[in-house]
C-alpha positions, 0 to 999 in steps of 0.5 A: 526502454529502461527498465529498473535500477535496484541496487543489488541485494546486500548492498543497503542496509534496507530492502525497503522503506515506507513512509507514511501513517500506521493506524491502530485498526479496531475490527467488530469481527462479523458484526457492525461497527455501530453495534460491536460490544468487543473490537479485535485489534491490528495495525494497518496502514497503507504504506506500512502494509507494503513493507510488512508484507516484504518482510513476513511473507517474502523474508526482506529486510524493511524499516518503516518511517512514521511517527506516533504519540507516545502513549500506550496506544502508540507503543501498542501499535511499535509492538504490532510492527516488532511482532511483523518484523519491521524495523522501529528506528525510524518512528519519530516519538512526539510527547502526548498531552494527556488527553489528545488535544495537540497530537494523537494516534490514528484509529481505523474502525473496519467492518468486513462486508458480506454479500450485499453489504460492502466492507466499511471503514471509519477513520479517526486520524485527525491531529495524528503525530504523522500528520504534523510531519514537516520537511527537516523532521526526518534525517534522510540523508541517514536513512538513504546514504548512510543506511541505505535503501533499495526500494523506497514505498510511499502513497497518496493517503499519506500525501493527503494528510495534510499540507506538510505530509505532501511536502514530506513526501516530495522532500524524501523523494528528492533525497532518495535521488541524490482535507487540504484544499478537495480533489483539485489541490489533491490532484495538484499535489499528487501530479508534483509528487508523480514527477519523482516516481519510478513504480506507480501503483494503484487501481482505476480509482486512484488514477482517475481521482489522484492524477486525473487520468481517466479509464475508458469504459469503466462504469461507475460500479466498477463491474466491468474493467476493460483491459484496452481502457487500462492500456490506453490510460497507463499509456497516457500516464507514461507520456505525462510522466516519462520518469515512470519506469513501471506502472501496475494496477489491480483489476477488481470487479466486485460481484458482492462483499464476498466475491470478487473477480481479481487481477493485475496488470502491469506495464514495463518496458512498453509492454503489458504483462497480465496476471492469472485471472481469478474470477469469483474470488471468494473474499473473507477481508478485502481491506489491505489486498492492494498493499499485498499486491504492491508488496509482491510486485515489488518482491517480484521486480527486486528479485527478478526484474520480470514483470510477468513474475512480478505481477503474479507475485503481486496478484497471488500475494493480494488474493492470499491476504484477503482470505484472512483478517486485518489489514496485513498479510499472513500468507507465506512465500510458499503460499504464493509460490504455489498460487503462482504455480497454478496450485489449488486449495487442497489441504496440504498435508 
C-alpha cells in the first residue's frame, strides 16, 4: 500500500502548520472552577497544541493559523505562543469593539480532577475572532505555495465552531493539495472534510461521534477498549475513505481521574501497530494528552516514516504531557526517547 509522501526536511519554511482556535486556559490548580479565588493562565487549543509540541519538544519549525481580537487578552495569548516558539505571522488580528459584542477571544476554564472526580472544562468561546473566519480570509497560497508546509494539522473542534469555519477547513485542505445543526450536521461536515485527509487521528468517541463509525465491544464508560474492535473500525474507515494513508487512535481506559491505562494504535500500509502499554499510568492533568500523542506521532512519521516508532513516540509524549499541568507539553525529546526506550521514573542525575 502507498505510504505518506512528506516533503524532505529543509524544502519548506514550515515543518508543520496548524489551523484552529487558541484559547486562554484558566486553571484553578487543586481546586474547583466554581470555588476558585485565583487562576493560573496558560494557552491551549487542540490544533495548536500539536504544533507547539513539535516545536518545543521535537525542535521543528512550526506556525499557527488562527485569529484573535486585538486586545490585551489576545496579546497575552500571542505572548504564550512566542514563549512556545510557534510562529505568529499567520495570526489574523481583528479590531476589538471595547466590550466584546462583535468579537472576543476564547476562554477555557479547566479543572484537573482527582480520583473519583473527573476532569472538567467550561469553554467560553462564542463570537470569537477565529470562529468568524471565512473562506478568503487566509492567504493559503502564501502559506502552502510561497512558504511551504511539510505537514498541515487541523481538527474537528475548529470545524464545528461555526458554519464558516467548516468551509475554511475545506478551503485549506484543498489549497494544500494543488452548534451548527447538531450531531447529524457535524457528521456531514466531518465526512466531507475526511475526503481530503491523509492521516486521521482521534479516539473512539471521535470516530463514532464525528464520522458515525462505531467501535465494537466498547462499553459506554470506556472501561474496556478491545483491539479487535478498533481494527474493524479502522478497516471500515479506510474502506470508506481510501485517501487515508494512516489512522491512529489513543486507547485510554479510565480507572479514575488520576489513574488511566494508556496506549495507542496506528494503522499504516495495511498493518496495525500497537504502542507500549502503560497500565495504571498516573495522571496529573489529562487535558492535552491526545494532542501530545498527535505531535509525537507526526514527528515519528516525518522523521522515520516508521509507524511503529511513530505510535510509540506519540504514546510516550502523550503520557509525559499528562504528568505536568496545562494543555501543552513540558517534555523534551530526550524525555520521550528515554520512555520509548523503556526508561523508568528514576531520578536523572
